[in-house]
N, C-alpha and C positions, 0 to 999 in steps of 0.2 A: 480836815479837822478844822474845827472851830478855833480862831486864833486866840480869844482870851480864855480858853480853858487851860488849866494848870495841869501841868505833865506828870503823870504819878512817879514816885519813885520805884525802884524795883523791891524794897522792903516793904512796900505799901500794895503790891501785888499778893507778896508773901503773906502778909498780915490780912487781906482780904480772901485768899483762898484758905487760910485756916478758919477763918470766920465763915465762910460760905461751907467750908465741908463740918464744922463743927455744927451750924445752925441748920443748915438743910433747907434753908430759907429763898426762895425765889428771888427776894430782894437783897439779898447776900450777894447771890451768883449774879445778879444784874450789875451790881457795884463791882464785883469782880471782873467782868467784861468791859464793863463802862473804863475801868482803868487800863485793861489791855489795849483796847480799842483807842486809847488817848495818849500811847506812849509813841513816839518819832517814829521808831522802826520796829520791826519783828526781825527776827534770826532764823534762818535756817542752817542745820548740819548736813554736811556732804559724805559721801563716801570717799574713801581715799584713790584716784586714779594718777596713771603718770601725767596725763596731758591736763593741765588745768584747764582747757576748754571745753573737757570732756564732765566735767562736774556740776551737779547740779543739786538743787535740794533733796535731800532724804525723803522718800514714801516706803513705808514699810507697809508690810502685811499683817495683819492681827485679826484673827476670828474669821480670817478668808475674806477679809475687806482691805482696801486701801488707806491709809492713814498718813496724812501729810505731818511731819513733827514740826513744829513751831515754840521758838523759844522766845519770852521777854526781856531777855538780855544776853549776851553773848558768854558770862559765867555760867550761866544755865545748859548752854548748849554744850561749852566745853564740858561741864562735870557730866553731861549724859555722856558725849563721845567718848570720854575717857572710862567711862564706868562700865561701857559694852566693850569688853575685851575681845570680842571675836566679830565685832559689827565692822571692820574695815574702815572706820572714820580716821583713824591715828596712822602716820606714816611711820617709818623705820626710826626716824628721829624724835617720834614722839609729839609731833606735830600735828595739828586740826584744823582744818579751814569751814569758817562759819560763814553764810552769804547773808548780809545785812540788806534788807529792803527798808526804804520808806513805808510807812502803815497803809496809805492807799495802793500802794503799788503791791506790797505784800497780800493784801485783799483780795486785789484783781488777781495776783497769780495762783491764790488758794480756790477761788470761782473758777478760773481756768481749769485747775486740776480736776476739780467736781464735774466740768464738762467732759473731761476726757476719762472718768469712771473712778475717780480716787473719792472714797465714800465720806471720810471724817478729818479732822484735824486734832492734834494730840499736843495739847498745850504744856510746856515745861514738863514733859515726860519726867519720871521718875518720882516728883511728888507736885503734880499736875492736876488738870482737868481736861475734857476732851469734851466734842460735840461734832455731830453729824455735819458735812459741810452746808447741806440744804438748811439748814437752821440758820445758817450766818447773816443772811439778808434781814431775816425777821430779828436776830440779837441786834444787829446796826441799829434798825430802825428804831427799835425798844428803846436802847440805850441812849441814841442820839437824838431823841426827841425833846 
């Protein structure tokens, strides 16, 4: 990440998402991606397992394709995990684990999932956006030029 770029706040992401959904313009979608890629971290939800070392970022199947679920802040990850009652994300005490990664590490992780056959990424599931992972390098190149 370029050091002199200002990091967006989560409410900026929400505003940009609504703008992109309303307008449908590529420019607004580019601004949304730019903000998401300028965050210090991305967050991944995990399924609850007894052994902490067995937890890993959640990859779900939708339309017969694997999708990694990525969140722009921990609150969005918690909202999703708690909203999916039978998802297995919350333990008996109501706790949920979120794995946070620095943005470059998160991008590398998502790209590694792609090499293992994961099709796409779903950003802020419940009220977010999605993309095939194959498009991520071009998105990054476009918004960071």
